[in-house]
N, C-alpha and C positions, 0 to 999 in steps of 0.2 A: 382172122381179121380181129383187132382188138375190141373189147366191148365199148360201147360209147358212154363216156363220163357222164352223169347228170349236169345241166348246165348250173344248177344251185351249188353243186360241190365245186365246181371250177370256180365259180364267183366267189365262194367262201373261202377257197384256197388262195385265190388272188388277194382277197383283203387281208387274210393272215400273213402271207409273204409280205405284202407292202407294210403292214404294222410292224412287224419283227425287224424287217431291213430298216425302217425309218428309226426305230428305238434304239438299235444298236449304233446307227450311225450318229444320231443325236448324242448318245452316251459318250462317244469319242470325242466328238467336238466339245461336249461341254466339259468333260475330263481335262483336255488340253487347255481350253480357254481358262478354266477355273485354276488351273495349277501353274501356267506359265505367266510370268511376269517380268518386268525389267530386271529385276533382281537376278534372275535365273542366268541371263545374258550379261547384264552389266555389272552385278554386285560380284558374281563368281569369277568372271573375267578380271576384276580388279584385285579381288582376293587372292586370285591365283598368281598374279604378277607379285604381289605382295609377299605371300607364302614362298614363291621361289626366290625372290630377292633376299629372304632371311633364311633360306636352307641351303644356298648354293654358295659356294666358297668364293670369295672376292678377288679380284685378279692382283697377282704380286708382280707380274713382267708381262711386257708386250715386245714382240719381236716382228720386224717387218719381213715378208717372205715372198720374194718375186716368183719362186717356183710353186707354190702353192703346197707345199709339203711340211708338215708340223711333226717333229718328233717328240714322243711322250717326255716328260710330261705335259706338254703343250698340245692345245687343241687349237684347231682353225675356227677363226671367228666368223660366223655368218653376218656378213655386212647390210644384205637387204634380201627379203623374201618376196619374190614377183609372186602375185596371187593366182596367175593363171588364167584361162578363159573358157567360156562354156562354147558349146557348138552351135553354129549360126550359118548365115550363107551371104552372098553378095548378088544382088539383082541390079542391073543397070546401074553400077557403081555405087550402089547403096548397100551397106552392112546392115543385117536384119538378124533377130532371134527367132522369127517365125514367119510362116506365109512363104516358105521355100522351095515350093514346087517349081521345077524347071530352072531352079537357079545354081549357082557354083557353091558347093557345100564348102564350110570352114569347120574344120575339126577342132573339138576341144584341145586345151594345153593343160598339162598338168602345173601345179605350182613349181616354182624352181628357186633353189637358194643361190644367190650370188655372193662372192667372196671378195671381190676385188672392189677397192677404191682407187680410181686413176689406176697406176701400174702395179699396185702392190695389194697383197692379201695379208693378213696378220694372224700370227700364233700368240696366244694367251697362256699363261701359266695361273693357276688357281691354288688357293689354300685348300688343303683336303677336309679340313673340319675347322668350323669357327663359331664363335658365341658373340654375339653383338649385345652390349649395354648390361652385362652381367655386374653385380656388385663386386664377386669375386671370381678369378678365373679358377677353372678346377684343376685338378692335379696333372701334371703333364702338359699344361698349358701356360702361356706367357702372355702379359698385357702389353699390346703395342703403345708406341708413344703417343697415339691419339686419346689414350686413355679410354678408349670405347670398345677395342676390339680384342679378344682373346683367341690365340692361335695356337697349334701344337708347338712345342719345344723343337727346336731345329728346323722351323719354316720361317720364312721370311714375313714381314709383317705386309699386309696389302698396300697398294698404291692410294693415296688420298689426297694427293695433288695433282691435277690435271688440266690443262688449257691449251688454247691454241697461240701459235707465235708464228711469226713472219720470219722469212730469211733474213740474216743480219741481225735480228733482235737479240739482245744481250739474254742469256739465261743463267741463273744460278747454277753453280757448280753441283750442288746436291741433286740436280735434277737431269734426267736423261731426255733426249729429243728422237723421235723417229719421223721420216718424211710422211706426209700425208697426199698431197697434190701441189704440183708445180712449186711456188715458194712458201707453202704452208706446212708447219710442222706441229706435232703434238709434243709438249713437254709434259713430264711426268715424274712422279717420285714419292717417296715416303718421308712426310715431315711430322715433328711432334705439334702438330696442331689438332683442333677439333673437327677438321674436314672429314667428311665421310668416305669409306672406301669405295673404289670403283668396282662395279658390278658387271656393267654391260657395255661393250662398244658396237654400235650398230647405227641403222639410218631408217628413217620414215619418210614418207612422201607428204609433201606440203606443210610440213611444220614439225613441231615438238611432238614427241609421242604421248598418248593419252595415258590416264590413270588406269582405265580399263584397256589390258593389252589388247583385246580383240577388236578394239575400235580403232578409228584414225582420223586425223584430221581432213576436211574436205579440200578438194583441189582449189587453188587460188588463181593458177595462171593459164588453165587449159581445161576443156570438157574431157570428160572419161570415155574411153572406147567401149562402145555398145555390148561388147562381149565379155570384158573384164568381170572376173568374179569377185563377189564381196565388195564392191568399190566402197571406200570409205566416204561416210556422210558426216561425221563429226564425233566429238569426244563424249558425248552425253552428259549426263548430270555430275559427273566427277569432274570433267574437264581435262586440260593437259597437265602433265607432271612437270610444271615449270619448277618447281623446289629442287628436284634431284637431277636435273637434265642440264648439260653443259653442251651447248652447240660448238662443233669443231670446225664444220666447212659445209659448203652446199655445191651441187652441180645438178645439171639436168639429166632426166632420165635417160636421154639419148646417149650423152657422154657415159653415164653408167653402163648401160647395155652395151655399148661399144667395148668399153673397159673388159667387160666379163665374155665379149665374144659372141653375144646372143643377138645384137641388133640385126645382123643379117638374116639370122633364122626367123625373128620376128617380122622382118621385112618381107620374107620369101612365104611364110605359111599363115600370116594374118594380114590380109589386104586391108590398107589404110591405117594399120595400127601405128606406124611411125609418124603419122601425122599429128598424134596426141601426145608426143614424148618431149614437151617443151616445160613441164611442170618440174619444179626444184625437188630434189631429194636432200634431206638434211642428215648429215654425219653428226652422232650425238654420242656422248659419253654419259651413262647413267650411274648414279651412286645407289648404294644399298640404301632402303629405307631407314631412318632412324629410330632405333627403340629408346625411349626416355624412361621407362618404368623398368628397374632390373627385374621384377617379379615375372615380367613378360619374356624375358630371355629364356626361361624353361618351359614355355608353352609349346605344344606340338604343331608346329608349323607345316612338318612334312605331312601329318595327316589332313591338316586344313587344305593343303595344295592337292592331296588324293580327292577329297570331296569336291573341290572346285571342278577337277577332270571328270570326275563321275557325272556331275550336274551337267556340264556341257554336253557329254555323250546322251545322257537321259533326254536334254531337252531336244536334241537332234531326232532321237527315236519318237518322242512324242510329237514333234512337229511333222514327220512323215506320216506318222498314224493320222494326224489331223487332216493332211492333204488327201489321203486315201478315204477317210470318211467323208470329207466334203463331196469328193468325188462319187462316192457310193450314194450320198444323199441326193445329189443332182439327178443321178441315174434313177434311184428309186422314184423320185417325184415325176420325172418325164414318163417312165414306162407305166406307173401307177396310173397317171391320167389318161395315157394311151388305153389300159385296159379298161378303167371305168367307162370311156367312151364306147369302147368294143362292146362291153357286157351291159351297159345300162342305157344305151341311146340308140333303140331300134329304129329311130327316125332317121339315122345316118345311114345312106344308101350303102357307103364302103363298109361301114360297121356291120350292117345286116347281111351284107354278102359274105363277110368273112366270119359271121357269128357262129356257125356250126364246126369251126376249125381253130379253137382259140389255144391249141397245145403251145404255139409259138410264145404267147404271152406266158404261159404257166412256167415253161422251161426258162426264159429270161429271167422273170422275176424270182424263180426258185434259185438261180445261179447267184443273182445278186443278194439275195437274202443268205444264202449259204455263206458267200464272202463277208457279208457283215457281222455273221456270227463268228467266223473264223478270226477277224480281226479284233472283235471285242474280247475273244480268249487270249489272243497274243497280248493284248493290252493288260489282261488279268494276269499272264504270265509274268510280264514286266514288272507289274505292281507286286507282286509275290517276291519277285527276286530283289527289288529294292528294300522291300520291307524288312528282308533280314538284315540290311545294313542300316536301317533306320535307327536302332537304339545306340549303335556305335557313332553315327553321326552327331546325334543330338548330345551324346556325352563329350565328343569333342568340341562341338560347338559351345556348349555351354561353359567350357573353361576359358572362353574368350569373352564371355558376355559380361558387360559393365567395365571392361578394361579399358583404360586409356593409355595406351601402350606408346603412342606416337604424338608428336607436337600438335597442339590443339589447333593451332593455326592453319594446318593442312587437312585433306581430305581423308587421310588413312584411318583415322578414328571413325569416320563416318562409314567408310567401306567395312570396317570390322562389325561395326554396330549393326549395320543393314543384315550383313551375313549371320550374325548370331540373334538379332532379334527375336524374341520367342514368336511374335507374329510370323515372321519369316519362316522360323522353324516349324510352326504349324502349317506353313504353305508346302514344305518339305514332305510332312506327313501326308498332306494330301496328294502330293506329286506319287508317293509311294501306295497310299490306299485308296485313292480317289476321294471324291466329296463325300462327306460323312453327313 
């Protein structure tokens, strides 16, 4: 029989465990709340699209493909990305995310790329390398007739004219047309104008795409299915990308899902989902963002894009740790209150009855304390990992600071300023090192 531990020791151990657990949980919560901000999600999302637009070769040709097979150097264009759903259930004809005991389970579904708009998918060919807005084209490159784009010798210049036309509408001979849907066609070509190169052909739900790529316009004609992942709620402070977006066509979600052969799947596996498919999906063409300062053409947009990807991953990790810390904090408060009543309230009959056997409280609080310490060390490890990247990030971001690379009437200079502002760089430092 194990020796009986003195009551004072048990009480002291309980207090120590409670204090350590609570401090560790608070540290994690404060770290996340101190380091996370809108710029992590919003600004890095916008800067990510900006960098991607300037580092990816623009489109030089589009070919419709009814079979969905694209031969190199063509790539199949993703028309729409369905966000997927979380798990839930249906009870008495009501779809729910919780309180599912005794109800029919609805399994989560992963995001899905859709390629068809009406009956066709599209294959696009891109330039392999490109420089925008440079004062002079490098050796081995030629300047396109738009006076703005430099592409490798031997490659075609990118499409810089594109718009929707109706069947029977006259189109200039220097433009090509491809079918879109019913009597709608896309006319496109390369002309000696100042129009910007075509970067992307895609679609968004309920309106024009946002400047922040990870955001989306809210629904206008229907409510959202309750199990939908990441339902868009708006474009945030940077708004919609009206300046670089041309609307080509619209159709309902239901029509889009049917064309891609997934409507019956959704109808079968997601109860009541197809009742929410009356929202319009907007097919659009987006231009590359225009660089007006030649000095900006040599900036390291590849590294800027990499930083935005890392910040997105880091924010996800910190958010998960924050949720864990909040859960631990609630558990600590609840168990510690129980323990205090148990040890310090001899007037409570049930506490008095169990007073001589407090081992359960010690074990529970000890486990919570251990988890709190473990997750605090995990955060420290993540901080050390990002600390190694910190100096490189600052050096890359510093080269963009104070630059007015884009048209002043648009939001892209604001995005770059927010991304490279010294105060925000200091926030990156806090993300990597914790509050100083």
